C-alpha positions as CSV (number, residue, x, y, z in Angstrom):
1,M,4.3,-6.8,-28.2
2,T,7.9,-5.5,-27.1
3,Q,9.2,-5.5,-23.8
4,N,9.4,-1.7,-23.8
5,D,5.8,-1.0,-24.5
6,P,4.8,1.9,-23.1
7,G,0.9,1.2,-22.6
8,N,1.8,-2.0,-20.8
9,D,4.1,-0.1,-18.3
10,Y,6.8,-2.4,-18.6
11,P,5.8,-5.3,-16.5
12,L,8.8,-7.4,-17.2
13,S,11.8,-4.8,-17.6
14,E,13.1,-1.8,-16.2
15,V,11.3,1.4,-16.4
16,P,13.8,3.7,-19.1
17,M,14.5,7.3,-18.5
18,H,12.6,8.8,-21.1
19,A,9.2,7.3,-19.5
20,R,10.2,8.4,-16.0
21,K,8.2,11.0,-13.8
22,G,8.5,13.8,-11.4
23,L,7.6,14.5,-7.9
24,M,4.1,16.1,-8.6
25,S,3.1,12.8,-10.4
26,T,4.5,10.4,-8.5
27,A,3.4,11.9,-5.3
28,M,-0.5,12.2,-6.5
29,V,0.0,8.8,-7.4
30,L,1.0,7.4,-4.1
31,L,-1.8,10.0,-2.3
32,G,-3.8,8.7,-3.9
33,F,-3.2,4.8,-3.2
34,T,-2.9,5.9,1.0
35,F,-6.1,7.8,0.9
36,F,-8.2,4.8,1.8
37,T,-11.1,4.5,4.4
38,A,-9.8,1.5,5.8
39,T,-7.1,3.2,7.6
40,M,-8.9,5.5,9.4
41,F,-10.2,2.8,11.7
42,A,-6.6,2.4,13.4
43,G,-6.7,6.1,13.8
44,G,-10.2,5.7,15.7
45,K,-8.8,3.0,18.0
46,L,-5.9,5.6,19.0
47,G,-8.4,8.5,19.4
48,V,-10.2,6.9,22.5
49,A,-6.9,5.4,24.0
50,F,-4.4,8.3,24.1
51,S,-4.6,11.8,24.8
52,F,-4.7,14.0,22.1
53,S,-0.8,15.2,22.4
54,E,0.3,11.6,22.9
55,M,-2.0,10.3,19.7
56,L,-0.5,13.3,17.5
57,A,3.0,11.5,18.7
58,V,2.1,8.0,17.8
59,I,0.8,8.8,14.8
60,A,4.0,10.8,14.0
61,L,6.2,8.1,14.5
62,G,4.5,5.2,13.4
63,N,4.1,7.1,10.1
64,L,7.6,8.4,9.9
65,L,8.6,4.3,9.9
66,L,6.4,3.8,7.4
67,G,7.5,6.3,5.5
68,M,11.4,5.5,5.9
69,Y,10.6,1.7,5.2
70,A,8.7,3.0,1.6
71,A,11.6,5.5,1.0
72,G,14.1,2.7,1.1
73,L,12.4,0.3,-1.3
74,G,11.7,3.7,-3.3
75,Y,15.3,4.6,-3.8
76,I,16.0,1.3,-4.9
77,A,12.7,1.4,-7.4
78,F,14.4,4.4,-8.7
79,K,18.0,3.2,-9.0
80,S,16.9,-0.1,-11.0
81,G,13.5,0.8,-12.4
82,L,12.3,-2.5,-11.1
83,N,9.2,-3.0,-8.9
84,S,9.2,-5.7,-6.1
85,V,8.2,-8.4,-7.7
86,L,11.1,-8.2,-10.5
87,M,13.6,-7.7,-7.5
88,G,12.1,-10.5,-6.0
89,R,14.2,-12.5,-8.7
90,F,17.3,-11.3,-7.9
91,C,16.7,-12.0,-3.7
92,F,14.6,-15.3,-4.0
93,G,15.6,-16.9,-7.8
94,E,13.7,-16.9,-10.8
95,L,11.5,-19.7,-9.5
96,G,11.7,-18.6,-6.1
97,S,10.3,-15.4,-6.8
98,K,6.6,-16.4,-7.6
99,L,6.1,-17.2,-3.9
100,S,6.5,-13.4,-3.3
101,D,3.7,-12.8,-6.6
102,L,1.4,-15.3,-5.2
103,I,1.5,-13.3,-1.6
104,L,1.7,-10.2,-3.0
105,G,-0.9,-10.6,-5.6
106,F,-3.3,-12.2,-3.6
107,T,-3.0,-9.5,-0.9
108,Q,-4.1,-6.9,-3.5
109,I,-7.2,-9.5,-5.0
110,G,-8.4,-9.3,-1.0
111,W,-8.2,-5.3,-0.8
112,Y,-10.2,-5.2,-4.0
113,A,-12.7,-7.3,-2.9
114,W,-13.1,-5.4,0.4
115,G,-13.5,-2.7,-1.4
116,T,-15.4,-3.3,-4.3
117,A,-18.2,-4.8,-1.6
118,T,-18.0,-1.7,0.5
119,A,-18.6,0.7,-2.1
120,A,-21.7,-0.5,-2.9
121,V,-22.8,-1.9,0.9
122,V,-22.3,1.6,2.0
123,L,-24.2,3.1,-1.1
124,G,-27.0,0.7,-0.6
125,K,-27.8,1.4,2.9
126,Y,-27.4,5.1,2.0
127,L,-29.9,5.0,-0.8
128,Q,-32.2,2.2,0.9
129,L,-31.4,-0.3,-2.1
130,S,-32.6,-4.3,-2.1
131,D,-30.0,-6.6,-1.5
132,D,-29.9,-7.8,-5.1
133,T,-29.3,-4.1,-6.4
134,V,-26.3,-4.2,-4.1
135,L,-25.2,-7.0,-5.5
136,G,-25.5,-5.3,-9.2
137,L,-23.7,-2.4,-7.9
138,M,-20.6,-4.7,-6.9
139,V,-20.7,-6.0,-10.5
140,L,-20.4,-2.3,-11.6
141,F,-17.8,-0.9,-9.5
142,G,-15.6,-4.2,-9.6
143,L,-15.4,-3.6,-13.5
144,M,-15.1,0.5,-13.1
145,F,-12.7,1.0,-10.7
146,C,-10.5,-0.9,-12.9
147,A,-10.6,1.0,-15.9
148,T,-8.3,3.6,-14.9
149,A,-5.6,0.7,-13.9
150,Y,-6.1,-0.7,-17.2
151,V,-4.9,2.6,-19.1
152,G,-1.9,2.1,-16.8
153,Y,0.2,5.0,-14.8
154,R,-1.3,7.6,-16.9
155,G,-5.1,6.7,-16.0
156,L,-3.8,6.3,-12.2
157,E,-2.2,9.8,-12.2
158,I,-5.3,11.6,-13.9
159,L,-7.7,10.2,-11.4
160,S,-5.3,11.4,-8.7
161,Y,-5.3,14.9,-9.6
162,I,-9.1,14.8,-9.6
163,A,-9.6,12.5,-6.0
164,V,-6.4,13.7,-4.1
165,P,-7.3,17.5,-3.4
166,A,-11.3,16.9,-3.6
167,M,-10.9,14.4,-0.8
168,M,-8.4,17.1,0.9
169,L,-10.6,19.9,0.7
170,L,-13.4,17.7,2.1
171,L,-11.2,16.0,4.5
172,M,-10.0,19.9,6.1
173,L,-13.7,20.3,6.2
174,S,-14.7,17.5,8.1
175,M,-11.8,18.3,10.8
176,W,-12.8,21.8,11.0
177,V,-16.5,21.1,11.7
178,A,-15.0,18.3,14.2
179,T,-13.0,20.7,15.8
180,L,-15.8,23.3,16.1
181,K,-18.0,20.8,17.4
182,I,-16.0,19.6,20.2
183,G,-15.7,23.2,21.8
184,G,-12.0,23.7,19.8
185,L,-8.4,22.8,20.4
186,D,-8.6,23.4,24.1
187,A,-11.6,20.8,24.2
188,L,-9.7,18.3,22.2
189,L,-6.5,18.5,24.6
190,A,-8.2,17.7,27.5
191,V,-10.2,14.7,26.2
192,V,-9.5,11.8,28.3
193,P,-8.4,8.4,27.0
194,S,-11.4,5.9,27.6
195,T,-9.3,2.8,26.7
196,H,-5.7,2.0,27.1
197,L,-3.1,0.6,24.9
198,D,0.8,0.6,25.0
199,W,2.8,2.3,22.6
200,S,3.9,-0.9,21.2
201,T,0.5,-2.0,19.9
202,A,-0.5,1.5,18.8
203,I,2.9,1.6,16.8
204,T,2.0,-1.7,14.8
205,L,-1.5,-0.6,14.3
206,V,-0.3,2.4,12.4
207,F,2.6,0.9,10.8
208,G,0.8,-2.4,10.0
209,T,-2.6,-0.9,8.5
210,F,-0.5,0.0,5.3
211,V,2.9,-1.8,5.2
212,S,1.9,-4.3,2.3
213,G,0.9,-1.5,0.4
214,A,4.1,0.0,1.0
215,T,6.1,-3.0,-0.2
216,Q,4.3,-2.7,-3.6
217,A,4.3,1.3,-3.9
218,T,7.7,0.5,-5.9
219,N,5.2,-0.2,-8.5
220,W,5.0,3.6,-9.0
221,T,8.5,5.3,-7.5
222,R,10.1,2.9,-10.1
223,F,9.1,5.9,-12.4
224,S,10.8,8.4,-10.5
225,R,13.3,10.7,-12.5
226,S,15.6,11.0,-9.6
227,A,16.3,9.8,-6.2
228,K,15.0,12.8,-4.5
229,V,11.7,12.3,-6.3
230,A,11.3,8.8,-5.2
231,V,12.5,9.5,-1.3
232,L,10.1,12.5,-1.1
233,A,7.0,11.2,-3.0
234,S,7.2,8.0,-0.6
235,L,7.2,9.9,2.7
236,I,4.4,12.4,1.2
237,G,2.3,9.1,0.5
238,F,3.1,7.2,3.2
239,F,4.1,9.8,6.0
240,L,1.6,12.7,5.2
241,G,-0.8,10.7,3.4
242,N,-1.7,7.8,5.8
243,G,-1.0,9.6,8.6
244,L,-3.6,12.2,7.6
245,M,-6.1,8.9,7.2
246,V,-5.0,7.9,10.7
247,L,-5.3,11.3,12.4
248,I,-9.0,12.1,10.5
249,G,-10.1,8.5,11.8
250,A,-8.7,9.4,15.6
251,Y,-11.0,12.6,15.4
252,G,-14.0,10.6,14.4
253,A,-13.5,8.5,16.9
254,I,-13.1,11.5,19.8
255,V,-15.6,14.0,18.6
256,Y,-18.6,11.2,17.0
257,Q,-17.0,8.0,18.2
258,Q,-17.2,7.1,14.4
259,P,-13.8,6.5,12.8
260,D,-15.2,6.0,9.3
261,V,-15.2,9.6,7.5
262,V,-18.1,8.9,5.5
263,E,-20.3,8.2,8.1
264,V,-18.8,11.4,10.0
265,L,-19.4,13.2,6.9
266,L,-23.1,11.9,7.2
267,L,-23.8,13.0,10.7
268,Q,-22.2,16.5,10.0
269,G,-25.0,17.0,7.4
270,F,-22.5,16.6,4.4
271,A,-24.5,13.4,2.4
272,M,-23.7,14.2,-1.1
273,A,-20.1,15.1,0.0
274,A,-20.1,12.1,2.0
275,M,-20.9,9.5,-1.0
276,A,-18.7,11.7,-3.2
277,M,-15.7,11.0,-0.9
278,L,-17.0,7.4,-0.5
279,L,-16.5,6.8,-4.4
280,L,-13.4,8.8,-4.8
281,N,-11.6,7.5,-1.7
282,I,-12.3,3.6,-2.8
283,W,-11.6,4.3,-6.3
284,S,-8.4,5.9,-6.2
285,T,-6.9,3.0,-3.9
286,Q,-9.0,0.5,-5.9
287,D,-7.1,1.1,-9.3
288,N,-3.8,0.9,-7.5
289,T,-5.0,-2.1,-6.0
290,I,-5.9,-4.1,-8.9
291,Y,-2.6,-2.4,-10.9
292,N,-0.3,-4.0,-8.1
293,F,-2.3,-7.6,-8.6
294,A,-1.9,-7.2,-12.7
295,V,2.3,-6.3,-11.8
296,A,2.6,-9.3,-9.4
297,G,0.6,-11.6,-11.9
298,C,2.7,-10.6,-15.0
299,N,5.3,-11.5,-13.1
300,L,3.9,-15.1,-12.0
301,L,2.9,-15.5,-15.4
302,R,5.7,-14.1,-17.4
303,T,3.6,-12.1,-19.4
304,R,3.6,-8.6,-20.6
305,R,-0.2,-8.3,-21.2
306,R,-0.7,-6.1,-18.3
307,K,-4.1,-5.2,-19.4
308,T,-5.3,-8.7,-20.1
309,V,-4.1,-9.7,-16.3
310,T,-5.9,-6.1,-14.9
311,L,-9.4,-7.3,-16.1
312,A,-9.1,-11.1,-14.6
313,G,-8.0,-9.8,-11.8
314,A,-11.1,-7.1,-11.3
315,V,-13.6,-10.0,-12.5
316,I,-11.8,-12.5,-9.7
317,G,-12.0,-9.7,-7.2
318,T,-15.9,-8.7,-8.1
319,L,-16.4,-12.5,-7.6
320,L,-14.8,-12.8,-4.4
321,A,-16.9,-9.9,-3.0
322,L,-20.2,-11.1,-4.5
323,L,-19.4,-14.4,-2.2
324,G,-18.8,-12.2,0.5
325,M,-15.3,-12.4,1.3
326,Y,-15.1,-9.2,2.6
327,D,-16.4,-10.2,5.8
328,M,-13.8,-12.3,6.3
329,L,-10.9,-9.9,5.4
330,V,-10.0,-8.1,8.6
331,P,-8.1,-11.1,10.2
332,Y,-6.7,-12.5,6.5
333,L,-5.2,-9.0,6.2
334,I,-3.9,-8.8,9.8
335,L,-2.3,-12.2,8.7
336,L,-0.9,-10.8,5.3
337,G,0.5,-7.9,7.4
338,T,3.0,-10.0,9.1
339,V,4.1,-12.6,6.0
340,I,4.7,-9.5,3.6
341,P,7.0,-6.9,5.5
342,P,9.7,-9.8,5.2
343,I,9.8,-9.1,1.8
344,G,10.8,-5.7,1.9
345,G,13.4,-6.7,4.0
346,V,15.1,-9.2,1.9
347,I,15.1,-7.1,-0.9
348,M,16.9,-4.3,1.1
349,A,19.4,-6.2,2.2
350,D,19.8,-7.9,-1.3
351,F,20.5,-4.5,-3.3
352,F,22.7,-2.6,-0.9
353,Y,24.7,-5.6,0.8
354,R,24.6,-8.5,-1.8
355,Y,24.5,-6.3,-5.1
356,R,26.3,-3.3,-3.4
357,G,23.5,-1.0,-4.3
358,H,23.2,-1.5,-8.1
359,Y,21.2,-4.5,-9.8
360,P,22.7,-5.7,-13.2
361,R,20.0,-5.3,-16.0
362,L,17.7,-7.7,-15.8
363,A,17.5,-9.3,-18.9
364,D,20.9,-9.6,-19.4
365,T,21.4,-11.5,-15.9
366,R,21.1,-15.3,-15.7
367,L,19.5,-15.9,-12.1
368,P,19.3,-19.5,-10.5
369,A,15.9,-20.8,-10.3
370,F,16.2,-20.7,-6.1
371,N,18.0,-18.2,-4.2
372,W,18.3,-20.2,-0.8
373,A,19.4,-17.6,1.2
374,G,16.4,-15.4,0.5
375,L,13.9,-17.7,0.9
376,A,15.4,-19.0,4.3
377,A,15.9,-15.3,5.4
378,Y,12.0,-14.6,4.6
379,G,11.0,-17.7,6.6
380,V,13.0,-16.4,9.3
381,G,11.6,-13.0,9.3
382,T,7.8,-14.2,9.1
383,V,8.5,-16.5,12.3
384,A,9.9,-13.7,13.9
385,A,7.1,-11.4,13.4
386,F,4.2,-13.8,14.0
387,G,6.3,-14.6,17.3
388,S,6.9,-11.0,18.5
389,P,5.6,-9.0,21.1
390,W,7.0,-6.1,19.8
391,V,5.8,-4.4,16.5
392,A,5.7,-7.4,14.7
393,P,6.3,-5.9,10.9
394,L,9.4,-3.9,11.9
395,V,10.6,-7.2,13.5
396,G,10.0,-9.3,10.3
397,I,11.6,-6.5,8.3
398,G,14.8,-6.3,10.4
399,A,14.9,-10.7,11.1
400,A,14.7,-10.7,7.4
401,A,17.8,-8.3,6.5
402,L,19.9,-9.3,8.9
403,T,19.3,-13.2,8.2
404,Y,20.0,-12.7,4.6
405,V,23.3,-10.8,5.2
406,A,24.7,-13.4,7.3
407,L,23.6,-16.3,5.0
408,T,25.3,-14.1,2.8
409,C,28.6,-14.1,4.3
410,V,28.4,-17.7,5.3
411,L,27.6,-18.9,1.7
412,G,30.1,-16.0,0.1
413,T,27.3,-15.3,-3.0
414,R,28.1,-11.3,-2.4
415,T,28.5,-10.1,-5.8
416,S,31.0,-7.6,-7.5
417,S,30.5,-4.1,-7.8
418,A,29.1,-3.2,-11.1
419,A,28.2,-0.2,-12.7
420,L,24.4,0.8,-13.2
421,P,23.2,0.5,-16.4
422,D,21.8,3.4,-19.0
423,L,17.8,2.8,-18.6
């Protein structure tokens, strides 16, 4: 199998220009990724803590920051043709990058276990199925959800073209019915908050819910045909797409005291639509999630057999779902939402400062086993995020980037300017 095998989506090399995609394709794949039920729970907490107008401002600011972060990494992905785990070889070293592979890969397998279990449990409750049947559904869904990821980018794209418009129509219908139920826009504006959240905590909730996904969105923005496509697709996916999920959760909490759109659709009398939403919503994120795992796994093992790693990841995720890991996932994901963003901070500092905006071709570059400046900067960013009373992911990104620049200056490892190779 050659390094440029398109069927495996170039897991260990740059994406060549002839394989690049346009805005519609890239944006649809990213929307399929960010249209995720779990994000709505963050919106549910905002919906009962702020007035409607203030809540909209929090959602807009938090998701704008998230979109800008994704767009920054997306621009690097377009310029280099690489994803975050391959970029990690430059900023962490040939062996040091395996740390980011493990962190990013295991994050995604945790999400996959949660999504697989959630789909089976919710469907089981709705159809009043036995526990054994629910376990059987977990196995079925665990294998089914990876089918489009097994195909590769093209499989994700096809599913997104089906799922995203269908989910968008259902979401708009649900919001319209909810607005009518509460008494119109004036009634929404008059809602009095029942709890309190400060802005810092609220922005942390919005930004932190999907920052781990934004760090790995380079798996698809590296397929962008231009810088404009990469940046706009990132903003569409993470500012608009993730923002809509948070808003839907807030709507449900205000009107129905329930942030989960599936439960809201059931309360609104759309039972079949609710089950369709559940499967489309989770599947369109699950395939992206297991694709992320496969890409990280390929870099960790230095193998181009992405399809094999995809299947292995689906089996591991399914086993974790059967073992009940999804019950312990919330604190686990909060932890990972703190330790993942500094990776993006180091990558951006490495690309824009050390490499002056142009990576050399990966295959032609001899990299050290460990880039200690990158590893130390990541450690500083993670510690700063854990100890921050403010927006922890942002603090982690900023601290990691600034530390990397400082260490690069001290160590004198900044490169000379190099021309971007033709991809």
